[in-house]
C-alpha positions as CSV (number, residue, x, y, z in Angstrom):
1,M,0.1,0.0,0.2
2,G,1.2,3.5,-1.1
3,Q,2.0,6.1,0.8
4,P,0.6,9.3,1.3
5,Y,1.9,11.9,0.4
6,D,4.1,14.6,2.1
7,P,5.9,17.3,0.6
8,G,7.9,17.7,3.6
9,S,9.7,14.3,2.4
10,S,10.8,14.6,-0.7
11,G,14.0,17.4,0.3
12,A,12.7,20.1,-1.9
13,P,12.2,22.9,0.5
14,N,9.7,24.4,1.5
15,P,8.7,27.6,0.8
16,Y,5.8,28.9,3.5
17,Q,7.9,27.6,5.4
18,P,11.0,29.2,5.5
19,G,14.5,27.8,7.0
20,P,17.2,29.3,9.3
21,N,19.3,30.1,6.2
22,Q,16.4,30.8,3.8
23,P,14.3,33.8,3.3
24,G,10.7,34.4,3.7
25,P,8.8,36.5,3.0
26,Y,9.9,39.8,4.1
27,G,13.5,38.5,3.7
28,Y,15.4,36.4,6.5
29,G,14.3,38.1,9.8
30,G,10.6,37.6,8.6
31,Y,9.0,40.7,9.9
32,P,7.6,43.1,7.3
33,P,9.5,46.5,6.1
34,P,9.2,49.0,9.1
35,A,6.1,51.6,8.0
36,P,7.7,55.0,6.6
37,P,7.4,58.2,8.1
38,K,5.0,60.2,8.5
39,D,5.1,63.1,6.4
40,R,4.5,66.5,9.2
41,T,5.4,68.7,7.0
42,G,1.6,70.5,7.4
43,M,2.7,70.4,11.3
44,R,5.7,72.2,11.1
45,L,4.3,74.5,8.3
46,W,0.8,75.3,11.5
47,G,3.5,74.9,13.5
48,K,5.0,78.3,11.7
49,I,2.3,80.4,11.2
50,L,0.5,79.8,14.7
51,T,4.0,80.8,16.5
52,A,4.6,84.1,14.0
53,V,0.4,84.7,14.5
54,G,0.9,84.3,18.1
55,V,4.0,86.8,18.1
56,V,2.4,89.6,16.4
57,I,-0.6,89.4,19.0
58,L,1.5,89.3,21.1
59,V,3.1,92.5,21.0
60,A,0.4,94.2,19.2
61,S,-2.1,93.9,21.9
62,V,0.7,94.7,24.9
63,A,1.8,97.5,22.9
64,V,-1.2,99.5,22.2
65,G,-3.0,98.5,25.5
66,V,0.3,99.9,27.3
67,V,-0.8,103.1,25.1
68,L,-4.5,103.8,25.6
69,A,-4.2,102.8,29.5
70,V,-1.5,105.7,30.0
71,S,-3.0,108.2,27.6
72,G,-6.4,107.7,29.3
73,I,-5.0,107.2,32.9
74,S,-3.1,110.7,32.0
75,Q,-7.2,112.5,30.4
76,V,-7.9,111.4,34.0
77,V,-5.1,112.4,35.9
78,D,-4.4,116.0,34.2
79,Q,-8.5,116.7,35.6
80,A,-7.0,117.0,39.3
81,D,-5.8,120.3,38.9
82,Q,-9.0,121.4,38.7
83,A,-10.1,119.5,41.6
84,F,-11.2,121.1,44.9
85,V,-12.3,119.4,48.4
86,V,-15.7,119.3,49.7
87,D,-15.6,119.8,53.5
88,P,-18.4,120.5,54.2
89,R,-19.1,122.9,51.7
90,A,-18.5,124.0,48.2
91,E,-19.4,126.1,45.3
92,H,-18.3,125.6,42.3
93,R,-19.5,127.3,38.4
94,Y,-19.8,124.7,35.9
95,D,-21.0,124.5,31.9
96,A,-23.7,122.8,30.2
97,G,-22.6,119.2,29.8
98,D,-19.3,119.6,31.6
99,T,-18.7,116.2,33.3
100,F,-17.9,115.6,36.7
101,A,-17.1,112.9,39.6
102,L,-17.4,112.7,43.1
103,F,-13.8,111.1,45.1
104,R,-13.8,110.0,48.2
105,P,-10.1,108.5,50.2
106,D,-9.4,104.6,48.6
107,N,-8.7,104.0,52.5
108,T,-11.8,104.5,54.0
109,A,-14.7,102.4,54.2
110,A,-17.9,104.6,53.9
111,T,-19.8,106.8,51.2
112,P,-20.4,110.8,52.0
113,S,-23.2,111.5,51.7
114,C,-24.0,115.0,49.3
115,E,-26.5,117.3,48.6
116,I,-25.7,120.0,45.2
117,T,-27.9,121.7,43.5
118,G,-28.1,124.6,41.8
119,P,-29.6,126.4,38.2
120,A,-31.4,122.6,37.2
121,A,-31.3,119.4,38.6
122,L,-27.7,117.0,37.2
123,E,-28.4,114.0,35.8
124,R,-26.6,111.0,36.9
125,G,-23.2,110.2,34.6
126,T,-22.3,106.6,34.0
127,D,-21.5,103.9,36.1
128,V,-17.7,103.9,36.1
129,T,-14.9,103.6,38.9
130,A,-12.1,105.8,38.0
131,E,-9.0,107.2,41.1
132,F,-6.7,109.8,41.2
133,P,-3.5,110.8,43.4
134,Y,-4.5,113.6,45.3
135,D,-2.7,115.8,48.4
136,G,-1.5,112.7,48.7
137,T,-4.1,111.1,49.2
138,Q,-5.3,108.0,46.6
139,V,-9.4,109.0,46.3
140,R,-12.0,106.9,44.4
141,S,-14.8,108.1,43.0
142,F,-18.2,107.0,43.9
143,D,-20.8,109.0,42.2
144,S,-20.6,111.2,38.8
145,Y,-22.8,113.9,37.6
146,E,-23.7,115.3,34.0
147,V,-24.8,119.5,34.3
148,V,-27.7,120.1,31.9
149,E,-28.0,124.0,32.9
150,A,-24.7,125.8,33.2
151,G,-24.4,128.0,35.9
152,T,-23.0,127.8,39.8
153,Y,-23.9,124.8,42.0
154,S,-23.0,124.4,45.6
155,F,-22.4,121.2,47.3
156,L,-22.9,119.9,50.6
157,C,-21.2,116.7,51.9
158,S,-21.0,114.7,55.2
159,D,-17.5,113.8,55.2
160,R,-14.4,115.4,52.9
161,V,-15.8,114.6,49.5
162,V,-12.5,115.9,46.2
163,V,-15.0,116.7,43.4
164,A,-13.2,116.5,39.7
165,T,-14.2,117.1,36.5
166,I,-14.1,113.2,34.2
167,D,-12.9,112.3,30.7
168,L,-15.2,109.5,30.5
169,G,-13.7,108.9,27.1
170,G,-10.4,108.5,29.0
171,I,-11.4,105.9,31.3
172,F,-12.8,103.7,28.8
173,S,-9.8,103.9,27.2
174,G,-7.7,103.9,30.0
175,V,-9.5,100.6,31.1
176,G,-9.5,99.2,27.7
177,G,-6.1,99.2,27.2
178,V,-5.9,97.3,30.4
179,L,-7.7,95.0,29.3
180,L,-6.7,95.0,25.8
181,A,-2.8,94.3,27.2
182,V,-4.5,91.4,29.5
183,F,-6.8,89.1,27.3
184,G,-4.7,90.3,24.1
185,G,-1.0,89.4,24.9
186,G,-2.4,86.1,27.0
187,F,-4.0,84.5,23.8
188,G,-0.9,85.7,21.6
189,A,0.9,83.3,24.3
190,V,-1.2,81.0,23.6
191,L,-1.2,81.1,20.6
192,L,2.5,81.1,19.7
193,L,2.9,78.4,23.0
194,I,0.6,75.7,20.3
195,G,3.2,77.4,17.4
196,I,6.5,76.4,19.2
197,V,5.1,73.1,20.7
198,L,3.7,71.8,16.8
199,W,7.0,72.9,15.8
200,A,9.1,71.1,18.5
201,I,7.0,67.8,17.3
202,A,7.3,67.5,13.5
203,G,10.6,68.6,14.0
204,R,11.5,65.5,16.1
205,R,13.3,62.2,14.5
206,P,10.3,59.2,13.9
207,R,11.8,56.7,15.7
208,T,13.1,53.5,13.6
209,A,12.3,50.1,14.7
């Protein structure tokens, strides 16, 4: 009786079962070749773009913000030359359209009460906060008014109060400049950091097996 055919018994090499000294389908090692390195050109490009944009936003925000803040604060401080003290009475002449604020020392907790009389009732001003040094003391606003009719106005306050003409445009300019420098500069710094990270990752050499 004949024996079943055994392809391995004839002594011929089996191409599907390579010997120790025979190359297999993937060469002598028997492992597939390593994958080609990933193309990181796009990541590197985005890293450069974000880095450049971040630097521009950071520098521009801080520069413009500082200019606006200094300009606005200087306009507010310039009004201190026209300030006067109510303790407890004072009078001052205003033109229609003028705006002024009442200031108290920054280190006092109590807010003084004031009665202001004149040719016409005053309109409440915008609810903004301003401060500046006056006579060696930092004072902060707690109320503001707009003059409707020109004339002399009388002040009667329960405590010492500094009255100063204010420029709302200067106040908003100063506050806006500070916010722009802080938040705009922070956003630019984040973009700059992301760009540097992408650039660094794209520049690393891929691992080899």
